[in-house]
C-alpha positions, 0 to 999 in steps of 0.5 A: 445480528441478522440485519448487521450480517446482511448489511455486511454481506451487501457491502462486501459484495459491493467492494468485490465488484468495485475492486475486482471487476474486469476493465471497461471500455474507457478512453485511453489514458493520456501520457504523462507531462514532461518532468519525470526521467527514465530509470534503466531496467524497467519497461512501461506498464502494459495496457490494452485499450484503457486498462493497464495490465500486470506483467505476468502473462498468466495472471488472472483473478478468480471468477467474479461469482466465486469472489462474490460468494466467498465475500458473502459467506465471509460476511457471515463469518466476520459478523459472528466469529471474527475477533479483532483487538487494537494493537498496543501502540508505542509511546509517542515521541512527536518532538523527536520526529520533528527534531530529526534532520539527519537520521534515517528512521521509519515509523509505522502509522498503521496499515500501509502508512509509514512515515520515512525520514531520510536525508532530512526529507520526510515522506509518507506512504499510502496515508490514511487516518480514516476511521473507516475505509470505503466509498462516500468518504468512509460513510460506509466501509470496513472499520479501523480497529487500531487507531493511527500510531501517530496523531495527524497533528503530531506529524513533522512537515511532510515533503512528499507523499507516495501513493501506490494505487487508488483502492480506498484503504490506500488512498483516503480522500479526506487524508490527502485533502488534509495533507495538501492543506496542511503541508502542501507536499508533492504527491507522487502517484502512478499514471491516472491519479494526478487527474483524480487529485486535481479534481479535488483541488490538489495540484502539487502532484506528479504521475509516473509510469513504471521505470520513470523517476523524479528527484525531490530534496536530493532523493531519487524516487523510482516508480516500480512494478507491482502485481495488483489492480485499481478502481474505486467504482464499477466503471474505472477498473484498471484505468489508473496504474498501480505501482511500488516505489523505490526511494534512493538517497544515502540509503535505499528504501522500498515500498511495495504497496499492494501486490501478489508475488511475481518476478518483479521483486527480483527485477527491482532488486537487480536494477535498484538494490540492494535495499537497506529497508523494504516495507512489504505487506503481510496481511489480507492474504485470505481466502488464499485462492482468491487473494493470492494473485494480488496479495502476498502472504507473510512467507511470500513477503519474506521471499520478496525481501530476499529477491529485493536483496533487502538488509531488513524488511518491515511488515505492513498492511495488517492489524488495522482494518478488518479486511480479511479472514485470517486472525488479525494477529496471525501475520507476524506469527507466520512471518516469524516462523518463516524467518526461523525456518529459513534461519534469517536473523529475527533482528532483520525482520521488523514488526513494529507497534503502531507509532514505533520509530526505528533507525535503519 
């Protein structure tokens, strides 16, 4: 147990350094290639030198020593007290997904991975089928305790993939390689990630700044702000942009990626809403003093859905990887309690089983 705890503490400390270190003095990020168009209502992401910045001028992370201490202490707690159990999956219906050519549906795969079908187009968000999330192709990292709700082999043809940022639990290298070789989808990514994909032989990609848009299959995809960060090593912190995404067709879908709470939700709702469905993270919000700038709580997720003027919200980013200190099954309970407190119809606040598909 001591050795296991020590390994966990060292790894979590490394992750703290990877995702929380300050920006480094790298070369400025090159501009995007021709192709994307401007979408009214947003300004490009601010950056200083080589690092992008969040919109909130008061944004700041807790000091690194505090984050390191919290994760080291948390490692002991995770090893001795943390209990997780696989979520109960929905009965699979892969043929229904393959046959669907017109209905607007959403299927929660797990964590931040959702399969969206809209106007005959199939797309994924932040796809990961990994058993473990972390560096070195998942050889070390945080284990997955709930399997993907849909087997990779059962996916319908994927037309495009949205990636919100480059953290390991949102951008899994093995998964995107497999998607590229199986479906050759268009990868739609924030600034800086096109080169990362190209280094891995994935060239069917377009990168966007906040406020830029592309059209695929009759859908308009708009890159919108988020409050978070990026980085997969000690030397690339802030180098690649982070984003949320709006997908506009006969209905309107919003994907938040990872984010703290800020006025960008209201600005997105004013510019592109109202939305028919918003997928918002509800987990990994503890310890709160450290997570708050970059991860919304279930209560903040519900407020964000109101800011977005979303008819329905889907809770994601929970119940999959043992990433935080809150009990693994707490996020849906807190979300439901907040909806009841605000007298919001529970039928408009969705928490799906892994693999569950719902029309929207």
